[in-house]
Legacy VTK file of the C-alpha trace (Angstrom):
# vtk DataFile Version 3.0
C-alpha trace
ASCII
DATASET POLYDATA
POINTS 381 float
-10.092 15.324 37.290
-7.879 18.406 36.898
-10.478 20.213 34.788
-13.488 19.510 37.020
-11.569 20.663 40.130
-10.444 23.833 38.321
-14.030 24.619 37.243
-15.407 24.103 40.752
-12.730 26.348 42.284
-13.215 29.033 39.621
-16.975 29.096 40.248
-16.549 29.315 44.029
-13.892 32.068 43.851
-15.266 34.218 41.055
-18.949 33.198 40.817
-18.833 32.675 37.063
-17.493 30.509 34.229
-14.431 31.173 32.051
-12.713 29.551 29.071
-10.465 26.499 29.438
-6.986 26.135 27.949
-4.197 23.586 28.180
-0.536 23.301 27.206
1.723 20.236 27.589
5.090 19.439 29.092
7.709 17.904 26.836
10.375 15.254 26.429
13.462 15.520 24.231
14.288 12.226 22.519
17.844 13.221 21.655
19.935 16.391 21.351
21.339 17.544 24.679
23.503 20.671 25.159
23.185 21.296 21.417
20.763 24.232 21.729
23.241 26.898 22.887
25.697 25.654 20.264
23.252 26.497 17.483
22.493 22.830 16.819
19.317 20.780 16.655
16.968 19.217 19.202
14.192 16.635 18.861
11.466 17.342 21.427
7.833 16.299 21.548
4.845 17.483 23.570
3.503 14.895 26.013
0.261 13.776 27.648
1.015 15.670 30.854
-0.036 19.304 30.885
-1.012 22.542 32.598
-4.684 23.577 32.515
-6.280 26.927 33.254
-9.730 28.492 33.372
-9.589 32.196 32.616
-11.913 35.177 32.136
-11.374 38.949 31.760
-12.519 40.733 34.927
-12.834 44.324 33.699
-10.128 45.641 36.070
-6.382 46.229 35.747
-5.612 43.407 38.202
-4.910 39.703 37.750
-6.498 37.442 40.367
-4.909 34.005 40.187
-5.296 30.797 42.173
-2.771 27.937 41.973
-4.932 24.909 42.757
-2.080 22.434 43.275
-0.490 24.730 45.860
-3.754 26.127 47.289
-2.257 29.637 46.929
-3.833 32.912 45.772
-2.092 35.960 44.309
-3.320 39.315 43.062
-1.143 41.700 41.066
-1.215 44.607 38.642
0.292 44.654 35.155
2.807 47.509 35.442
6.569 46.885 35.600
6.635 47.727 39.331
3.883 45.177 40.142
6.112 42.049 40.128
4.422 39.541 42.478
6.305 37.880 45.332
5.148 34.303 44.733
7.413 32.484 42.293
4.566 30.766 40.365
2.805 34.127 39.897
5.930 35.564 38.229
5.361 33.256 35.250
1.838 34.569 34.622
2.874 38.171 35.281
5.948 37.789 33.039
3.851 36.518 30.118
1.511 39.526 30.496
4.443 41.968 30.671
6.183 40.478 27.625
2.951 40.829 25.634
2.491 44.431 26.794
6.123 45.222 25.825
5.258 43.977 22.321
2.392 46.490 22.105
-0.519 44.283 23.174
-3.372 45.506 25.324
-3.589 43.008 28.197
-6.155 43.753 30.895
-7.029 42.166 34.233
-8.381 38.626 34.404
-9.376 35.916 36.868
-7.802 32.474 36.623
-7.462 29.126 38.347
-4.812 26.683 37.116
-3.426 23.228 37.894
-1.373 20.584 36.149
-0.059 17.045 36.102
3.415 17.762 34.667
5.689 16.337 37.385
7.796 19.086 38.973
11.574 18.728 38.846
11.469 15.741 36.492
12.771 17.606 33.441
9.438 17.687 31.611
9.360 21.449 31.681
6.353 22.339 33.806
7.384 26.013 33.693
7.253 26.175 29.872
3.868 24.394 29.986
2.609 27.090 32.380
3.955 29.967 30.236
2.532 28.479 27.035
-0.839 27.758 28.642
-1.212 31.373 29.766
0.338 32.775 26.589
-2.190 30.901 24.466
-5.082 31.733 26.828
-4.369 35.490 27.133
-3.793 35.706 23.369
-7.214 34.132 22.844
-9.389 35.956 25.410
-8.078 39.414 24.470
-8.020 38.577 20.720
-4.333 39.455 20.342
-2.347 38.732 17.204
0.566 36.604 18.449
1.361 33.444 16.480
2.727 30.286 18.096
6.356 31.226 17.446
5.895 34.587 19.148
4.136 32.859 22.072
7.154 30.551 22.464
9.475 33.591 22.438
7.244 35.319 25.016
7.572 32.277 27.281
11.352 32.220 26.859
11.599 35.979 27.555
9.497 35.464 30.708
12.138 33.018 31.981
14.965 35.416 31.121
13.446 38.637 32.453
11.156 37.650 35.326
12.308 34.235 36.551
16.066 34.627 36.081
16.661 31.465 34.011
18.678 31.963 30.822
17.040 29.064 28.957
16.924 28.196 25.277
13.628 28.088 23.381
13.157 24.315 23.010
10.736 23.827 25.928
8.353 26.632 24.990
8.598 25.675 21.310
7.565 22.076 22.044
4.671 23.263 24.233
3.365 25.564 21.493
4.091 23.464 18.379
3.606 19.889 19.672
1.777 17.477 17.365
0.379 14.074 18.230
2.441 11.230 16.734
5.332 13.525 15.806
8.554 14.877 17.239
9.850 18.302 16.213
13.277 18.608 14.637
14.070 22.166 15.645
17.032 24.142 14.326
18.004 26.160 17.403
19.670 28.848 15.332
17.159 29.607 12.591
14.091 28.249 14.496
13.116 26.384 11.323
11.427 23.115 12.183
9.966 19.998 10.684
7.708 17.308 12.114
9.244 13.837 12.203
6.935 10.813 12.607
7.113 9.087 15.986
4.779 6.078 16.164
6.739 3.394 17.972
4.304 0.491 17.571
5.321 -2.235 20.006
7.424 0.133 22.124
6.740 2.371 25.093
8.414 5.604 26.069
9.059 5.784 29.804
10.950 8.162 32.063
12.596 6.916 35.247
13.219 9.749 37.688
16.275 9.365 39.942
14.607 11.808 42.383
17.988 13.446 42.946
19.208 16.868 41.870
22.908 17.449 42.443
23.985 20.980 43.258
26.568 20.944 40.454
24.072 21.619 37.730
24.142 25.402 37.224
27.873 26.041 37.727
28.759 23.002 35.601
26.385 24.189 32.863
28.156 27.561 32.684
31.548 25.830 32.531
30.401 23.593 29.668
29.173 26.617 27.724
32.523 28.294 28.285
34.393 25.224 26.977
32.329 25.312 23.783
33.001 29.034 23.330
36.756 28.530 23.874
36.883 25.913 21.118
34.828 28.061 18.727
37.253 30.963 19.287
40.224 28.695 18.426
38.561 27.251 15.297
37.435 30.712 14.145
41.080 31.786 13.719
41.430 29.149 10.976
37.830 29.189 9.719
36.335 32.686 10.141
32.892 31.466 9.085
32.536 29.375 12.272
30.242 31.229 14.691
29.059 28.285 16.813
30.055 24.624 17.241
27.202 23.811 14.876
29.372 25.240 12.068
32.368 23.064 12.972
33.161 19.411 12.298
35.564 16.851 13.761
38.257 17.742 11.194
38.156 21.401 12.287
38.335 20.311 15.914
41.393 18.119 15.261
43.172 21.091 13.676
43.063 22.986 16.990
43.855 20.024 19.257
47.120 21.709 20.354
45.494 25.122 20.819
42.792 24.158 23.329
42.994 22.246 26.582
42.040 18.571 26.758
38.843 19.224 28.692
37.536 21.823 26.230
38.442 19.497 23.340
36.461 16.531 24.634
33.441 18.706 25.502
33.379 20.103 21.964
33.830 16.626 20.502
30.661 15.462 22.255
28.626 18.432 20.960
29.784 17.997 17.354
28.969 14.263 17.513
25.580 14.936 19.114
24.634 17.447 16.405
25.500 14.801 13.798
23.276 12.247 15.560
20.434 14.772 15.336
20.981 15.127 11.595
20.980 11.341 11.132
18.069 10.291 13.347
15.078 11.635 11.310
15.895 9.110 8.563
15.686 6.289 11.147
12.332 7.623 12.375
10.953 7.976 8.826
11.782 4.287 8.262
10.437 3.281 11.682
13.858 1.838 12.580
13.561 2.212 16.352
16.531 -0.085 16.982
18.778 2.458 15.212
17.125 5.255 17.210
17.808 3.390 20.448
21.464 2.831 19.552
21.896 6.598 19.124
20.226 7.213 22.498
22.829 4.980 24.173
25.625 6.781 22.290
24.285 10.092 23.608
24.291 8.766 27.167
27.889 7.566 26.919
28.902 10.952 25.490
27.068 12.891 28.192
28.545 10.664 30.892
32.180 10.286 29.760
32.869 13.251 27.482
30.559 16.036 28.620
30.557 14.689 32.184
27.069 15.817 33.141
25.748 12.464 34.279
25.949 11.108 37.847
26.143 7.739 39.569
22.358 7.392 39.824
21.732 8.102 36.127
24.549 5.800 34.992
23.149 3.057 37.244
19.713 3.304 35.581
21.302 3.376 32.132
23.299 0.200 32.914
20.131 -1.570 34.085
18.365 -0.571 30.862
21.216 -2.113 28.870
21.120 -5.300 30.985
17.346 -5.564 30.414
17.727 -5.222 26.606
15.926 -1.880 26.592
16.112 -0.527 23.017
17.355 2.963 23.977
18.165 4.813 27.192
19.885 8.049 28.133
19.948 10.882 30.629
17.411 13.523 29.577
18.046 17.205 30.234
20.952 19.145 31.665
22.210 16.249 33.794
23.356 15.704 37.409
20.000 14.146 38.286
16.510 14.102 36.845
15.343 11.308 34.539
16.500 8.743 32.085
14.329 8.474 28.987
13.856 4.892 27.801
12.454 3.322 24.638
11.255 -0.116 25.753
9.674 -3.005 23.870
6.201 -3.757 25.231
7.111 -7.301 26.280
10.200 -6.147 28.230
8.483 -3.219 29.962
7.270 -4.885 33.178
10.558 -6.679 33.820
12.597 -3.547 33.225
10.473 -1.340 35.489
10.464 -3.944 38.265
14.228 -4.404 38.135
15.011 -0.689 37.767
12.832 0.378 40.694
13.861 -2.451 43.042
17.622 -2.290 42.313
17.674 1.505 42.473
15.868 1.644 45.791
18.116 -1.052 47.222
21.268 0.812 46.177
20.344 4.457 46.781
17.598 4.115 49.425
15.298 6.285 47.284
12.280 5.080 45.332
12.542 6.249 41.703
9.402 7.572 40.023
8.207 6.127 36.733
6.311 8.140 34.104
4.903 6.662 30.911
4.629 9.343 28.255
2.753 9.567 24.964
3.412 12.238 22.313
0.482 14.669 22.056
-0.603 18.053 20.664
0.640 21.459 21.816
-1.339 24.330 23.397
-5.081 24.386 22.646
-8.384 25.818 23.812
-10.530 23.061 25.289
LINES 1 382
381 0 1 2 3 4 5 6 7 8 9 10 11 12 13 14 15 16 17 18 19 20 21 22 23 24 25 26 27 28 29 30 31 32 33 34 35 36 37 38 39 40 41 42 43 44 45 46 47 48 49 50 51 52 53 54 55 56 57 58 59 60 61 62 63 64 65 66 67 68 69 70 71 72 73 74 75 76 77 78 79 80 81 82 83 84 85 86 87 88 89 90 91 92 93 94 95 96 97 98 99 100 101 102 103 104 105 106 107 108 109 110 111 112 113 114 115 116 117 118 119 120 121 122 123 124 125 126 127 128 129 130 131 132 133 134 135 136 137 138 139 140 141 142 143 144 145 146 147 148 149 150 151 152 153 154 155 156 157 158 159 160 161 162 163 164 165 166 167 168 169 170 171 172 173 174 175 176 177 178 179 180 181 182 183 184 185 186 187 188 189 190 191 192 193 194 195 196 197 198 199 200 201 202 203 204 205 206 207 208 209 210 211 212 213 214 215 216 217 218 219 220 221 222 223 224 225 226 227 228 229 230 231 232 233 234 235 236 237 238 239 240 241 242 243 244 245 246 247 248 249 250 251 252 253 254 255 256 257 258 259 260 261 262 263 264 265 266 267 268 269 270 271 272 273 274 275 276 277 278 279 280 281 282 283 284 285 286 287 288 289 290 291 292 293 294 295 296 297 298 299 300 301 302 303 304 305 306 307 308 309 310 311 312 313 314 315 316 317 318 319 320 321 322 323 324 325 326 327 328 329 330 331 332 333 334 335 336 337 338 339 340 341 342 343 344 345 346 347 348 349 350 351 352 353 354 355 356 357 358 359 360 361 362 363 364 365 366 367 368 369 370 371 372 373 374 375 376 377 378 379 380
C-alpha cells in the first residue's frame, strides 16, 4: 500500500518515475543505557519501515513530499539552506553530512512514507535517515559503506536535529539481517549477528501511549551518575575509561567515595552489560526461557535501580508476569513508550486481551499493540 501510494504521488508531482528504497525501524531485545557507557546492545531491524521514491532532478534543489503528513518542502544544499519543517531537516542533514565528507550530492525529487509507529521507540527517525542515506548513496553512485551511512545518520541527529543519540538505531537500520539480532559493541563498533528464530514465540510491543516529561533531564542525570562513578574508580584503576571497563568488585571498592544514588545507577549498568555478554549463548542454543528471564531482570533493574520506568510500564510488566509471558521489559530510554514482550504462541491472545483491557480500565488510555518480526536492513527495492 505504502509503495503504490508513493509511486502515484511521485508521478503526479514530478511527472516521472524514480527508484525505490526502504529502511526499517528497530527493536532492542536487551541492553538499555549501556551504549553511552561503552557497553553492548542487541538490536534487530523490524518489518516496519520508511520507503522513498527518489530521482535526481538536475538542479541544486531538493523537492520533497512527506506523504503521511501531506507536506511539501523545497530546499538547497548549502549550510545556510536549513529547512524549517522538522521532517525535512533529516533529509537535508543527511545530504549535508555527505557533502562534508567530500561527496557530490545534487538536487533530487522525492516522495516518502512509512509504517514505523511514531513515538513508540522503534526509531522512525533513524529509519528515515538510513533510507535517504542509502538512496542518495545509490543514485549519485557515492562510495559510502553501511557503517559510514550509520554514522551519517547519527551526525544528522547531532548537528541538524539537536539529539545527542548513540549509533545503535542507525546501525540496526543499516545492518539489519532477517532472523538475526546484532550484538553491537558501542565502543569499537565491532558487531556479530546472533540467531533469533523464536519458533513457537511471538515478539510484541505494547505501547503505553504516554511520554512523561522527565525523560531528557533524567537521562542527563543518569549519564552524570555513571561519569561520577567512573571518575572514582579511575583513581584506583587508571585503565577504566567507561563503566564497560569496570566490574562489581571495582564498584564495591568505591562504595564510600560515591553517593548511594550514583552507586546503584552504576550497579545496574555493570549488571546489564554482563547480561549482554551472556545472552548470545542462550540465543545460539535457542534457550528462549533463559532469554526471557534476563529481560525481566533488565526491567527490574531499570525500574528499581536506574529508576527510568513509570507506573504504566511497571503495570504492563506485572501483567506479563501474571500471564506467564516468557520475557518482558521496558524498551528504550524509559518514562513511557513500550514494553517488549516475548510471548508463547498459545498465550498470546490471552495476554493481549488482558493487557489491553486492564490497562485501559486503569489508565483510561487504550494501549497500542505491535507485532514485530526481525527483517533485513536498508535495501533498494
